[in-house]
Structures are given as C-alpha cells and as structure tokens.
DRENMI-956049 format. One record per residue (C-alpha): residue in one letter; z, x, y. Coordinates in pm, 1 decimal. Each point is the difference from the previous one (the first is absolute). Layout:
BEGIN
A; Z; X; Y;
...
END
This chain:
BEGIN
M; 2908.9; -2385.9; -438.4;
I; 343.4; -47.0; 158.0;
A; 120.3; -355.0; 56.8;
I; 208.1; -42.3; 318.4;
V; 230.5; -298.7; -41.4;
E; 302.5; -163.4; 156.8;
D; 340.8; 15.1; -167.4;
N; 10.2; -378.0; 23.2;
P; -181.7; -180.1; -146.8;
K; -24.4; 175.5; -336.7;
P; -285.2; 256.7; -20.8;
A; -301.0; -140.3; -179.2;
E; -364.0; 79.2; -74.6;
H; -280.7; -229.2; -107.4;
D; -221.6; 56.2; -300.5;
P; -374.8; -89.1; 14.3;
H; 85.6; -358.5; -101.0;
G; 239.2; -46.4; 292.4;
V; 320.7; 2.9; -206.6;
A; 291.5; 168.2; 179.5;
Q; 150.9; 297.1; -182.6;
E; 318.6; 189.4; 78.5;
I; -42.5; 362.5; 101.3;
K; 190.7; 228.7; -234.9;
W; 99.3; 293.6; 216.6;
E; 136.3; 189.3; -297.4;
D; -348.2; -6.3; -154.7;
Y; -201.4; 303.7; 108.2;
R; -322.1; -203.9; -17.6;
D; 113.0; -222.9; 285.7;
H; 57.9; 264.9; 263.6;
L; -57.5; 359.8; 104.3;
A; 271.7; 257.4; -58.3;
T; -39.9; 122.6; 358.8;
A; 63.3; -339.4; 164.9;
D; 295.1; -237.3; 18.9;
K; -3.3; -380.3; -18.5;
D; -95.9; -27.4; 366.2;
G; -289.1; 242.9; -36.8;
H; 178.9; 281.5; 184.5;
R; -47.0; 361.5; -102.2;
R; 248.6; 134.9; -255.3;
W; 27.3; 372.6; 51.4;
I; -22.6; 194.0; -326.5;
Y; 262.7; 270.2; -49.3;
A; -130.0; 185.0; -305.0;
K; 230.5; 235.7; -184.3;
K; -113.1; 360.9; -11.4;
P; -198.5; 39.7; -325.7;
A; 40.4; 285.8; -243.5;
G; -106.7; 74.2; -351.6;
F; -282.5; 107.4; -230.0;
W; -275.4; -215.2; 149.1;
H; 107.7; 51.0; 359.3;
D; -16.3; 378.5; -37.2;
R; -355.3; -19.5; -131.9;
R; -105.1; -242.3; 270.8;
M; 152.4; 231.5; 260.6;
W; -195.4; 306.2; -113.8;
W; -318.7; -201.7; -34.6;
S; 51.9; -149.7; 348.1;
W; 51.4; 339.4; 159.7;
L; -328.7; 112.5; -153.8;
L; -178.1; -304.5; 146.0;
I; 162.7; 54.8; 339.5;
A; -110.9; 365.1; -2.1;
I; -356.6; -107.9; -78.7;
M; 12.5; -262.2; 277.9;
F; 109.7; 250.9; 264.6;
A; -238.8; 271.6; -120.3;
G; -298.3; -235.6; -38.0;
P; -132.4; 10.0; 360.5;
W; -10.4; 381.5; -9.2;
I; -168.8; 42.8; -339.1;
R; -373.6; 66.8; 12.0;
I; -256.4; -29.3; -280.2;
N; -335.3; 158.0; 86.0;
G; 111.3; -8.5; 363.4;
N; 70.6; -373.6; -9.8;
P; 342.3; -169.5; 14.3;
L; 159.2; -107.3; -327.4;
L; 31.2; -353.1; 141.3;
L; -120.5; -131.8; 336.3;
I; -41.0; -364.2; 101.2;
N; -145.0; 35.4; 350.1;
I; -70.0; -361.6; 88.5;
V; -80.5; 80.9; 364.3;
E; -283.4; 239.4; -86.1;
R; -77.0; -187.6; -324.4;
R; 32.7; 319.5; -201.6;
F; 190.9; 21.0; -326.3;
S; 83.4; 296.2; -220.8;
I; 131.2; -51.1; -352.4;
L; 73.5; 308.7; -210.7;
G; -222.6; 201.2; 232.7;
Q; -296.9; -237.9; -25.4;
I; -116.9; -143.4; 334.3;
F; -87.9; -370.9; 2.3;
W; -165.3; -199.9; 276.8;
P; -56.3; -370.3; 70.1;
Q; -341.4; 48.4; -163.2;
D; 185.8; 51.0; -330.1;
T; 92.9; -368.8; -12.1;
V; -98.2; -36.8; -364.3;
I; 222.4; 290.3; -99.9;
F; 289.9; -149.6; 194.6;
A; -54.5; -337.1; -167.3;
V; 2.0; 155.2; -346.9;
A; 306.1; 209.8; 90.6;
M; 185.8; -317.9; 99.9;
L; -95.7; -161.2; -331.6;
V; 128.9; 309.0; -182.0;
F; 323.4; -24.5; 200.5;
F; 60.8; -366.4; -81.3;
A; -101.2; 36.5; -363.4;
G; 235.5; 296.3; -25.8;
I; 282.4; -209.9; 141.9;
M; -71.8; -273.9; -253.6;
I; 5.9; 222.9; -308.4;
F; 289.8; 212.3; 126.5;
T; 213.5; -302.5; 82.8;
T; -88.9; -172.5; -326.2;
A; 116.7; 304.0; -195.1;
F; 284.5; 141.2; 213.1;
G; 107.8; -275.7; 238.1;
R; 112.4; 115.7; 344.7;
L; 38.6; 364.1; -95.0;
W; -204.7; 90.4; 310.6;
C; 251.2; -175.8; 228.1;
G; 302.8; 186.8; -129.0;
W; -152.8; 342.4; -53.0;
A; -292.9; 52.7; 237.7;
C; -10.2; -260.6; 278.7;
P; 50.0; 184.8; 333.8;
Q; 229.1; -278.5; 125.3;
T; 236.4; 32.1; -299.0;
V; -16.2; 379.2; -18.7;
M; 78.9; 53.4; 368.8;
M; 261.7; -276.4; 14.0;
E; 196.6; 97.7; -309.7;
M; -45.7; 375.8; -5.4;
V; 11.0; 81.1; 372.9;
F; 142.6; -270.9; 225.5;
R; 250.8; -143.6; -247.1;
K; 130.8; 350.1; -75.8;
I; 36.0; 70.6; 373.2;
E; 201.2; -320.7; 25.4;
Y; 223.6; 98.1; -293.4;
F; 59.2; 341.3; 157.1;
I; 95.5; -137.9; 344.2;
E; 171.1; -332.0; -82.2;
G; 114.3; 51.6; -358.0;
D; -53.5; -215.6; -309.3;
Y; -48.5; -375.9; 2.1;
Q; 370.1; -84.5; 39.2;
E; 38.1; 227.9; 303.2;
Q; -318.0; -143.7; 151.8;
R; 121.1; -358.2; -41.8;
A; 341.3; 86.2; 146.3;
L; -160.2; 181.8; 294.3;
D; -221.6; -296.6; 85.6;
A; 292.8; -240.2; -22.4;
A; 229.7; 216.5; 214.2;
P; 30.7; -50.4; 378.0;
W; -193.4; 233.5; 226.1;
T; 180.6; 328.6; 60.4;
A; -111.7; 342.8; 119.3;
R; -25.6; 118.2; -360.6;
K; -211.7; -299.2; -103.8;
F; -225.7; 38.6; 303.8;
F; -50.4; 371.9; -67.8;
T; -69.0; -58.1; -372.3;
K; -250.9; -277.7; 64.8;
A; -167.9; 188.0; 284.5;
L; -30.5; 314.9; -211.1;
K; -155.8; -193.1; -288.6;
H; -256.3; -174.1; 217.8;
V; -90.8; 317.2; 188.5;
V; -60.8; 178.5; -331.3;
F; -189.9; -305.2; -127.4;
F; -226.4; 1.4; 305.4;
G; -56.9; 376.1; -32.0;
A; -96.8; -38.7; -365.4;
S; -219.8; -299.1; 91.6;
F; -170.3; 211.0; 268.3;
I; -82.9; 266.6; -256.6;
V; -123.6; -256.0; -254.6;
G; -200.4; -192.3; 260.6;
N; -169.6; 313.3; 132.9;
T; -80.0; 118.5; -351.9;
L; -170.0; -328.6; -83.6;
L; -173.8; 3.8; 339.4;
A; -151.0; 336.1; -102.6;
Y; -168.0; -180.3; -291.0;
I; -174.3; -223.3; 256.2;
I; -98.3; 231.5; 284.9;
G; 10.9; 334.7; -182.7;
S; 252.8; 284.1; 14.9;
E; -194.6; 191.9; 269.2;
Q; -6.7; -297.9; 233.1;
L; 371.0; -65.0; -63.9;
L; 89.0; 359.5; 91.0;
R; -205.4; -34.5; 317.0;
L; 197.3; -311.0; 94.0;
Q; 331.7; 169.2; -71.0;
L; -65.2; 332.8; 172.8;
D; -206.9; -109.0; 299.4;
D; 125.8; -157.3; 322.5;
P; 109.7; -354.8; -98.8;
R; -145.8; -139.6; 324.0;
R; -346.8; 85.4; -128.7;
H; 49.4; -194.1; -323.7;
L; 186.2; -314.7; 97.0;
V; -181.4; -212.8; -258.8;
G; 77.0; 244.6; -280.5;
L; 360.1; 36.8; 116.1;
T; 36.3; -379.2; 3.2;
F; -119.7; -21.4; -358.2;
M; 241.5; 275.9; -104.7;
V; 291.8; -195.3; 149.0;
L; -116.7; -330.2; -150.7;
F; -37.1; 156.1; -345.1;
S; 351.8; 144.0; 27.3;
L; 148.0; -334.7; 108.0;
L; -183.0; -181.3; -280.2;
F; 144.2; 221.0; -271.2;
Y; 342.1; 3.5; 164.2;
A; 2.9; -381.7; -9.2;
I; -108.2; -3.3; -365.1;
F; 256.1; 250.1; -126.7;
A; 290.5; -82.1; 230.9;
R; -18.2; -378.2; -5.4;
F; -278.6; -162.8; -201.1;
R; 57.4; 202.8; -318.2;
E; -30.5; -199.0; -323.9;
Q; -155.3; -291.2; 189.2;
A; -317.8; 205.9; 30.1;
C; -31.4; -37.7; -377.5;
T; 114.9; -362.4; -8.2;
F; -184.2; -150.3; 296.9;
I; -286.3; 233.9; 93.2;
C; -130.2; 168.5; -314.8;
P; -208.3; -243.9; -209.9;
Y; 34.5; 206.1; -316.5;
G; 327.0; -155.6; -114.1;
R; -138.4; -349.9; 48.1;
F; -311.6; 31.4; -210.7;
Q; 157.1; 217.3; -270.4;
S; 106.2; -314.1; -187.9;
A; -367.8; -70.7; -66.3;
L; -39.4; 345.3; -156.7;
L; 320.2; 40.0; -201.2;
D; 28.8; -128.1; -354.5;
E; 247.9; 32.5; -285.5;
N; -135.8; 347.3; -85.9;
T; 31.6; 150.3; 349.7;
L; 245.9; 286.9; 35.1;
V; 265.9; -98.3; 256.0;
V; 361.0; 76.3; 86.5;
A; 163.3; -260.5; -224.1;
Y; 344.4; -114.4; -106.4;
D; 49.4; -30.8; -377.1;
H; 139.7; -353.8; -7.4;
K; 22.5; -1.0; -381.0;
R; 240.9; 290.0; 8.6;
G; 174.2; -82.7; 328.3;
E; 70.3; -373.2; -23.2;
A; 238.1; -164.9; 26.3;
R; 137.1; 192.2; 295.6;
A; 374.8; 40.3; 22.9;
P; 245.7; 250.2; 153.6;
L; 137.3; 266.1; -232.5;
H; 375.9; -39.3; -33.2;
R; 240.5; 283.0; -69.8;
G; 26.7; 65.2; -374.4;
E; -295.9; -223.4; -84.2;
T; -252.8; 147.6; -244.9;
F; -368.3; -79.7; -14.5;
D; 40.2; -125.1; -355.8;
Q; 241.1; -261.1; 136.2;
R; -243.2; -83.5; 280.6;
K; -282.0; -43.6; -250.7;
A; 211.9; -232.1; -212.7;
E; 72.6; -208.0; 310.1;
G; -368.5; -19.4; 92.5;
K; 25.8; 248.3; 287.5;
G; -263.8; 263.3; 69.5;
D; 0.0; 357.2; 124.6;
C; -26.9; -106.7; 365.9;
V; 352.4; 23.7; 144.7;
N; -108.4; -183.6; 317.1;
C; 95.9; 292.4; 223.0;
R; -292.5; -71.0; 239.1;
A; -68.3; 372.5; 35.4;
C; -370.1; -74.6; -36.1;
V; 18.6; -247.6; 290.2;
V; 201.4; 220.5; 235.1;
V; -244.9; 288.3; -33.1;
C; -318.3; -207.6; 44.8;
P; -177.9; 77.6; 333.3;
T; -149.9; -351.5; 9.8;
G; 321.8; -180.0; -94.0;
I; -115.3; -174.1; -318.6;
D; 169.0; -42.2; -337.4;
I; -235.8; 150.6; -257.7;
R; 177.1; -197.6; -272.8;
N; -177.8; -310.3; 128.8;
G; -332.2; 139.5; -121.1;
V; -317.5; 129.7; 167.6;
Q; 6.6; -85.8; 371.0;
M; -234.1; 42.8; 292.7;
E; 247.8; 221.7; 188.9;
C; 39.5; 253.8; -282.5;
V; -185.4; 322.2; 81.2;
N; 83.1; 180.5; -328.2;
C; 211.4; 261.0; 177.9;
T; 215.1; 48.9; -317.5;
A; 327.8; 10.0; 197.0;
C; 136.5; -281.3; -218.5;
I; -87.8; 194.2; -317.8;
D; 206.7; 299.8; 110.5;
A; 289.9; -220.6; 112.8;
C; 7.3; -192.2; -328.2;
D; -29.5; 316.3; -211.4;
H; 297.7; 144.3; 189.2;
I; 209.0; -307.5; -87.8;
M; -113.8; 14.0; -362.9;
D; 124.6; 359.5; -14.1;
K; 338.5; -115.0; 125.7;
V; 37.9; -279.9; -255.7;
G; -146.5; 201.4; -287.4;
R; -321.7; -194.6; -52.4;
P; -355.5; 139.7; -29.3;
H; -236.4; 19.4; 295.8;
G; -284.7; -245.2; 44.8;
L; 165.1; -331.1; 82.4;
I; -229.4; 19.8; 304.7;
R; -307.4; 209.5; -67.1;
Y; -374.6; 31.4; 26.8;
A; -128.9; -251.4; -253.7;
S; -236.3; -293.8; -45.9;
L; 123.1; -353.3; -59.3;
N; -145.5; 13.6; -351.7;
N; 184.8; 324.4; -62.2;
I; 331.3; -165.7; 88.0;
A; -63.6; -335.8; -166.7;
T; -159.3; 120.0; -325.7;
G; 43.6; 377.2; -7.0;
E; -378.5; 38.8; 22.7;
R; -123.7; 336.2; 125.8;
Q; -207.2; 34.2; 315.8;
R; -362.6; -73.4; -85.6;
F; -345.1; 13.2; 158.1;
T; -90.5; -366.9; 33.1;
P; -354.4; -147.8; 7.5;
R; 43.8; -74.8; 370.1;
M; 84.9; 364.9; 67.0;
K; -306.6; 103.9; -199.9;
L; -223.7; -229.5; 204.5;
Y; 141.6; 125.5; 327.6;
S; -39.6; 360.2; -119.8;
L; -363.4; -59.2; -90.4;
V; -73.8; -150.6; 342.4;
L; 187.7; 280.8; 174.0;
T; -187.3; 267.4; -196.2;
G; -332.1; -156.0; 98.4;
L; 95.9; -16.9; 366.9;
I; 125.0; 358.8; 4.1;
S; -324.8; 116.9; -161.9;
L; -203.2; -188.5; 262.3;
F; 214.8; 143.6; 280.0;
L; -40.7; 357.3; -124.0;
Y; -375.4; -50.3; -38.1;
L; -30.1; -124.1; 358.6;
V; 213.2; 285.4; 135.0;
F; -178.9; 280.8; -181.8;
T; -352.0; -134.4; 55.6;
R; 30.1; -91.7; 366.7;
S; -207.6; 198.0; 247.0;
D; 144.4; 242.5; 252.6;
V; -174.9; -199.3; 272.9;
E; -61.2; -366.5; 72.7;
T; -331.2; -58.5; 178.9;
S; -145.4; -306.9; 169.1;
F; -368.3; 17.7; 98.6;
I; -115.8; -299.9; 205.6;
R; -286.0; -68.9; 238.7;
A; 91.4; 22.9; 367.4;
P; 59.0; -353.8; 133.5;
G; -294.4; -144.3; 192.8;
S; -233.3; 292.3; -68.8;
L; -360.1; -43.7; -120.0;
F; -223.9; 240.9; -183.7;
Q; -191.3; 252.6; 210.1;
T; -341.2; 159.5; -58.5;
T; -23.3; 371.8; 85.1;
A; -296.2; 178.8; 156.9;
D; -115.0; 126.8; -339.6;
G; 11.9; -350.3; -153.0;
K; 336.6; 23.3; -180.1;
I; 248.3; -290.4; 1.7;
E; 362.4; 56.5; 105.4;
N; 323.4; -199.3; -34.3;
L; 326.2; 74.5; 181.3;
Y; 323.6; -16.1; -204.9;
T; 370.5; 40.1; 66.3;
V; 181.9; 213.2; -256.2;
K; 376.5; 3.3; -48.1;
V; 155.8; 253.5; -235.6;
V; 369.1; -2.2; -94.5;
N; 122.3; 334.8; -130.6;
K; 275.7; -73.6; -255.7;
T; 94.3; 365.6; -46.4;
M; 205.7; 242.0; 207.8;
H; -287.6; 241.6; 64.4;
D; -324.2; -24.3; 200.6;
I; -307.6; -110.6; -195.0;
P; -352.9; 95.3; 116.0;
V; -223.7; -301.0; -62.5;
E; -372.0; -8.0; -78.0;
L; -202.0; -325.0; -27.8;
R; -298.3; -28.6; -233.5;
L; -235.7; -282.1; -97.3;
E; 32.1; -55.6; -373.6;
N; -264.1; -262.8; -89.4;
I; -281.1; 61.8; 245.7;
Q; -172.2; 280.3; 195.0;
G; 101.6; 35.1; 363.1;
K; 227.7; 175.1; 249.0;
V; 359.3; -54.8; 111.4;
K; 90.9; 136.2; 345.2;
V; 358.8; 16.8; 125.7;
M; 4.3; -66.9; 374.5;
G; 166.7; 238.8; 241.1;
A; 112.0; 274.5; -241.2;
A; -158.9; 250.6; -229.5;
D; 301.6; -6.9; -233.9;
F; 176.6; -319.2; -108.2;
T; 360.9; 64.9; -104.4;
A; 266.8; -253.5; -93.7;
P; 338.3; 128.9; 128.7;
A; 295.5; 8.2; -237.7;
A; 170.5; -336.5; -51.8;
K; -200.5; -165.5; 276.6;
L; -289.8; -235.2; 61.2;
V; -315.4; 128.5; 169.1;
Q; -285.9; -212.2; 134.9;
T; -350.9; 98.5; 104.0;
S; -353.4; -136.7; 38.9;
V; -276.5; 79.9; -246.3;
L; -379.5; -46.3; 10.4;
V; -186.2; -64.1; -324.5;
E; -372.6; 72.0; 14.4;
L; -249.7; -127.6; -260.6;
D; -379.0; 8.2; -45.1;
P; -159.7; -345.0; 46.4;
Q; -142.0; 23.6; -354.2;
V; 348.6; -10.5; -160.2;
V; 134.0; -281.7; 217.9;
K; 1.7; -321.4; -202.4;
G; -24.0; -263.3; 268.7;
A; 289.1; -133.0; 205.2;
N; 276.7; 142.9; -223.1;
T; -18.8; 314.9; -207.7;
P; 304.7; 85.8; -215.4;
L; 144.4; 344.2; 69.6;
K; 248.6; 210.8; -191.7;
I; 169.3; 277.8; 198.6;
G; 166.2; 289.2; -178.2;
I; 311.4; 148.6; 164.3;
Y; 15.9; 370.7; -84.9;
S; 237.4; 284.2; 81.1;
K; -107.4; 356.7; -74.9;
G; -256.8; -130.1; -245.8;
R; 245.1; -224.2; -187.5;
L; -67.7; -372.4; -8.1;
L; 307.2; -189.9; 123.0;
E; -131.5; -357.1; -3.5;
I; -308.5; -217.0; 44.7;
V; -13.1; -286.9; 250.7;
S; -260.9; -274.4; 28.5;
T; -162.8; -152.3; 308.3;
S; -336.9; -142.2; 103.8;
F; -284.4; 126.6; 220.0;
V; -175.6; -240.8; 236.0;
G; -374.9; 34.5; 45.7;
P; -299.2; -206.0; 111.2;
R; -84.4; -304.6; -209.8;
R; -301.5; 41.6; -228.1;
END
C-alpha cells in the first residue's frame, strides 16, 4: 500500500498499537517502486535486455505466441483446440466439447488448476510469470521491442519524454501508438476468436459491419483494452490486478527456486575503483557487487533484486543477464544473481523435494486421476427425463396406463446422434411423439415429448420407479431414472 503524506509535518505511519513510526522511503518494504512519495505513477524506463537467459526466453516466447495465434484455427476431431464460448455456454478444450452439464468436471479441473499453481509455485516460484504469462510475454517480447525499435533504448526514451513537443517527437509518439493499437487489434481479435470461434470471427470481419454492430463493438473494445494494458498500464497489471504476486508469499519457502541475489558473495556492496583487486576488496570486507545498479536499470518492474524476493519480481531473468555481463567485465564468475533457493545461497544446500512438495504432488496426482476418469467415462449425451408438468396418467382403450414425459438430450459431440429409448427395469413401450426417428443434432440440445405405456399389472401404485436406457445404434450411452404415476392400490 502506498502512503500519501504531506512534506510537513514529517511522514509517519502507525503500528497496530498506535505508536507513530517514520516512513523510510529508502526501504523497499515501505513503498512501491512504481510510485513516488505522493503516490504518483513513476514511469519505468527499462534498459533493453540481452544475454543468455533473454535469448532463451525470446525463443520460448515466440513459440508461445505462435501457438496463441494458431490456436483458434487448430482442430482436433473437428473441434477447436480451445474455445470458451460463454454466450452459447459451449467450451472446447483440446478438442473435447464441454457443456454446463459438465459442472463436476469443471469443478475438478479448477481444483487441478489451483493445486498445480500451488505445487509449481512452491517448487519454482514465479517462473510462470516470467516465462509463460501472456501479459509478460506480449509486453516484453512484442510491445517493448516495438518501443525499443521506434524510440530507442531507455536513455533515448527518457530524453524523448522530457523534451518539448516538436514535429519529430509528435511523429515518433504517433507512430509508436499507431503500431501499438494495430498490434493490440490483432491480439484482441485473436483472443476474441477463443470466445466466439474462428468461423464467427471471420464472418464479423468479412461481412458488412452494419450487420454485426454488436460484434464490431466487441472487437473495438477488445483492441482498446489491450492497447491500454500494453501502452499505459504495463507492469501495474502484475502489481495491482493480478493476485498471483500477492499470495505467492504464502506458497514460497526457503527451498523455492527464485531469481535471487547471493548476498554472501555480494555484500558489502562498493564501487570498483581503478587498480583495485578483488583480493583487496575481500580484505576490506567488500563483496563482488560493485554497486553498478545494472540489475535495477534493466528491471521492467523497477525493483532492486538485491533487496530480496519481492512481490513485483516476475522472474524475467533480465537482472541475471545484466549482472553476468558486469561480472564478465570485472573478471568475476557468473551467478551473483541467479536461479537459486534461499537455502542454496545461505547454506549451499542443493535444491530438494520437500515434504510440502510431496504432499501437494500427491493431492495433484489424485485430482488429475479423477479429472481424467470423469473425462474419459462421460457420456456423449446428457439426458433429462421428467414428467410433463401438470399431466396425470391416462388409461388407453385397451386398458394400458400412459404417462407423458418431456425429454431433453444434449449432444456433446460434433456429429449427429440417432437416439433410441428403452425401458430397462420393466416391460412396456416408449413412444416418441411427432417423429419416427429421434436424432440429437451435433453440439446442440433437442427436446421432445415421450409417452411411456405400461400394463396395469406392473404398475406399483402411485409411483413406479423407471430406468430408461439411452441407446444409439445399439450402443448404450447412459441410463436415466424417473418415476411412473399410476392409480393408487
């Protein structure tokens, strides 16, 4: 939280016991790196990163970006790779179609997701944020690189913002924001395809816009949303909006792998003077850190990693590359900032699989097994078989007893399914009203009325339990239960 205070009197906070305490603005715990003393936004000018880890992140990011843009067009068994169609309440994950009727599967999938976050974060910290989060990948590997190309490195960007408005500055800024909006339009439309489907998106784009004003409005809103995030909001999306950084402290421990500064080797920090050797520095109690602040200048969230694990750190590894570059210059080994656990730095202990990780892994394995069981054993159809509201039993001319039912069948596949209804636990007839053939269309819900006819001898009073088998081409898909109303004995 940022404290907004007056210059006079002296800034102060109160502890839970009401005792006034001075705010130490030099202490990273007392303020955010992206805000000044008055709570105003401090714009982050991050130096262009380069190095071993950045190159690997770049290639990995381009692979993820390629998958993101190709995803809406990839089909598995005729179904989209990923579709989250909230409007039609239809979801496709890895080619498997899911409906609102699959609530249990969704619930278990969410548990798998959260358990996966817990064990992954416990073991690897915020590796997801730096290497796979769409916000970080698009910001650092697309929009930030566009900015470097148009405006130059961080020093040129700072100078351009501080300079008075000229034709050159106006053209440079306008060009950047036009390109930003164009890239945001592409990103927004790609993500919109994951919601409405690629076919519907093409229809919106190629048809007369006047016939799709609602869809066109959403396309513009999506583009503006992503433009605002990448052009202005930036790292604040991670700091203020995303909850992951805030609850990670409950998941990290001394054995979690994080981007860490080796304080044992680096402290005490001191500039490296001309002619000074590291043996002399060691004798004087100085460490390998030459206090060049290269790790701070390159950080996209503006923090000093030497202060320890912080909420704003997204494990982007830019500080590792910057520090390794300085170590090369001064003739010291890499790794002053590196991937390591706190135990690894403090005691030299190797990364280990802790009891907490084992417990989380056991829970996660159980949830994944349950999820796979539910997915592979679920029926192709979801059927509800209920008595028609307000209807009573009828007696036919030949003495049989009839009940009227309403049947709803959801086809979860992408092909038509012919449906046949059979009584499983009792002798009788099932008649579909109004059609000789009952077919559930692909990926749709169909509803019809059904008459069930029983002999009076098999009717067990006011309520007779029924089990209805749902068949397709002789194969049993599922069995549903209902009751048959007859005359009281």
